[in-house]
N, C-alpha and C positions, 0 to 999 in steps of 0.2 A: 592905115591898113589893121583891121583884127581877123585873128584868126583862132574859132573856137576858145574863148578866155586870155587871149594874150595879146595886147599891143603891139605892132612893132613901127619903130619910129626909124624914119628913112631921109636922110640929109641929103637933098638936092642946091646942087649949086647954081647961079645966077644963071651957066650955057645951058643949062636944061639936061645937063647929064647926072650920073650919081654920084660922081665923084668916087672917092673912096667908100668899098662896102664889105671893108674889114667884118665880119657881123660879130666878132670880140671888142672893137671899139666904138662901131658906131649904130651896133642893132642893141636895141635897150629890149625888155621883154617884163615886162609887168602883167603879174598874174592879178586877173579881176575876177577871179570867180573860184571860189573856195567849193570842192567837190570834198564831202564828209566820205571816208572811206571807213562801211562798217564791218565789224570782226564780229565772230560767233563769240558767245561768252565765254568757251575752252581759252581762246586766242585772247582774250582780254584779262584773264585770269593768270596765263602763261606770260604775259606782258609786265604784271605788276612788280614791284620791287619789295624791297621789304622793309623800306622806308614809307610805302603808302598806308601800313597800317601803325606806323608811330607817330605820323603826320596830322597833326591837331586839324586841320582844313580840311582831310580827307574824311568822305562819310564814311569809309571803309574801317577807319580805326574806332568807328567807337563799338563800343559792346554789343548796341541792342540793334547794330544794322544788319547783323545777318537772323536769320530766323532759326531757331532752334534744331536738329536734327530728327526728324523723325522715327520715333521708335516701337517696333509691334510688339514691343511685351508690354504696353502701356495698359494698367489694369483697368478694367469696366467698373464704373459704379453699381451696376444691374447685376443682382444677383436671383438665379431663376430659384424656383423650387425643386426641379431635379437636377443641379448642379449640384457640386460638392461646396462648392464657397459659399452657398447659403447656409449649410449646417457646421462649416467650419467655423463661420463667426458667432454659435453661441457656445464653443469651446475654445473660443480666443481667452483663456486667462491664466494667470500663474498659482503657484501654490501658493504665496503669501494673502492672494487675493482671497483665497477658496478659506484658508484659514483664519482670514480676518473675518470672514460672512459668516462662519461656522461659529466664532465667539461673540457675534452679534447677535445671533440665533440665541444662544444659550446666556449671555449677559445682556439683552439689550441695555445699548446706552442713546440711542439715538433712532428712528425711524427706520426699519429695512433696507424699503425702498430707495432710503437716500445714500444708504453703502452702497449700493449699486452703480451709482454710479452713470447712469444711463446707457450700463454693461453688463444686463444680467446674462447667467450662462447656464447649460444645461451639465457643464462638468459634476460641480458638486452635487445637484442631487443624485445625479445617477447614482454617484460612487457613497453617498449618503443610504441611497434605499435599499442598494447594492450590499453594504455594510449590515445594516440592519435584518436584512433575508438570513442571511448567514449567522448573526446572533442569537437572532430567533431557533432557528433549526437548533443551532449547537445548546444552546441554555434549555430550549423547550427539551430536545431528546435528555437531558441530564436529570431536569424532572419529571418527567416519565420513569426513567431509570430510580432514582429515589422513590418513586410511587410503586413500583411493582416490584424493588427488591426484597428478594425471598418469597414471594410468594409464587412465579414462577418463572420460565427461561424467558428472557427480556430480546427483543429483535428490534434492529432500530424502524422507525417509521419515516421514512422517507418522501412521504405524501406529507410530511410537516413542512419540508423544503419546495416544493409546489405551493403546498398553501401559504406560505408566506411569501413567497414570490407574488402569487397571482394578489393576495390580499395588500403588500406593502406598493409593489409596480402599478395595480390597479388603481386604487386611492390617490396613487400621487398624479396618475398621468388623469384620470380621466375627472376627477372632482376639479380640479383646475378650471378642466375645457368648459364644466356644468357653470362654475362661477362666472367665469370671463363671458360665458354667452348671457347668462343673467344680468352682469352690468352691461353690455351691450341694448341687452334689450330694452331697459331700463334710462339708457342712456348715463349711467356712471363710468363705462369704460372710456367714452370721448370727451367728458370733461377735464377743466384744468381739474384735476385733481390727484394727477399721479405724481412719480417724483421728478419727469423733465416738464410737468404742466401738460403734458400731453391724454393723461387718462394711464390707466395700467393698462400691460398688453398682456397678451397670453403666456408670453416666454417669462415675465414676470411672475406672473400668478404660479407656473411651475415652480420657478425659484423660489418663491414663498413657502408654496409647500413644502417644496422636497429639501428646504434649508430649515425649516420646522422640524423635518423627521430626524434632526438630532437627538433630540430628547430620548427618543426609545433607545439609545444606543445604550446608553447609561441604565437604565429602564430595564431592557434585556438582561442586563449584566448580573444585575442583583436580582431578578425575580425568579430564579429557580427555586428557592428554598422553600422547603416542604412546608413552612407554617403559609396558612393562604391568606390570613389576614394582612402580614406579612406583606404580600405579593399586592393584598388589594389597596394597602396604601401606598405602594411603590409606582401602579400604574394611575392610580389617583397621580400623584404626584406630577407624573407625565402628563398626564390629560389636562391638569390646570397650565401648566407652563405652553405647552405647546397652544393649548386656547386661547391662554392670552397673548400668546403671541402674532397669532394669525387674528386675532380680533382688534389690537392697538394697530396693525398694521394695514388693513381691511377698513377698520371705518371712515376711515379721510376719504376714502375713495366712494364707500358708497352712502355718507351722508349728506351728499348733494343731492339726491334724491330724495322722492317725497319719504315723509316719516314712518310713513309704515311700515313702506316698501323696503326701505333701510335696516329695520328691522327685523322684518320678516327673512331677508336675506342672512342677515347676522345667526337668527336661529337656527336656520337650515346650516351655515357654516358647524356652530358648536354641536347640532344633534349628529350631521356625517364624523365629527369628530369623535365626540361621542362613544358610537358604534363601532369607529375604528379602534378605541380603547377596549371597549369590552370584546371584541374580538382577538384580540391578541391576549386579553387573559383567558377567554374560554378556550381559546383553540393550543394556545402553547405552556399552560399555567394552571389551566383546573387543576 
């Protein structure tokens, strides 16, 4: 006789009676059906012992058996134009790297785009342009003082400061944009000619022109002399050094397009830089 998963064995003797019915001696219960008991995940975790995590046969002892905890502060790979991290990435540079790039601009030993190592910055170009602006104002004021000394009462001309800011910041900001637009138009910017094999980017153009302005710092410091010819020599040296720096680093990029087009772009770069040098000489050291 069976009753819900258990077998009951009854000993019946020859006379037909049940004989001894001691359940402890004559009745044997055999489990025939095993019903699993489902427990919640919290109950399963609380029932584990510390040895379960050290047992090599237990899957829980493996380091990769449990997923890593989810964190809400994981950085996103997307940077939007209106977000601060988008602009912060262009200032992620230390002082050693900035000084090394300044030295590479003054004493070039390798292509400047290679020294950027795929991480062009705007920190150095902004500070170099700002330094050039204030030195041009200072030395231009000294040059005017020496020219008007003994003739009439000297008054500071603060229009030199605004003129220097407009000239240097405007040139460093807009000329690279125009150059990058031309390179994009003729396909040079998207070709495999840049430092990373992906062409030159707009930020790299800004960095190239920004660090190229560093030569104007020593030129401005020594061009306040009342000797006009000497000032022309100093400005000419600055022009040759800065133009050579730009052409040397831009030629591998522009040379991939048609020869006539590449030469036209280089000539435009040289003429624009000649205009900058003439403006510096005539406005501040005339």
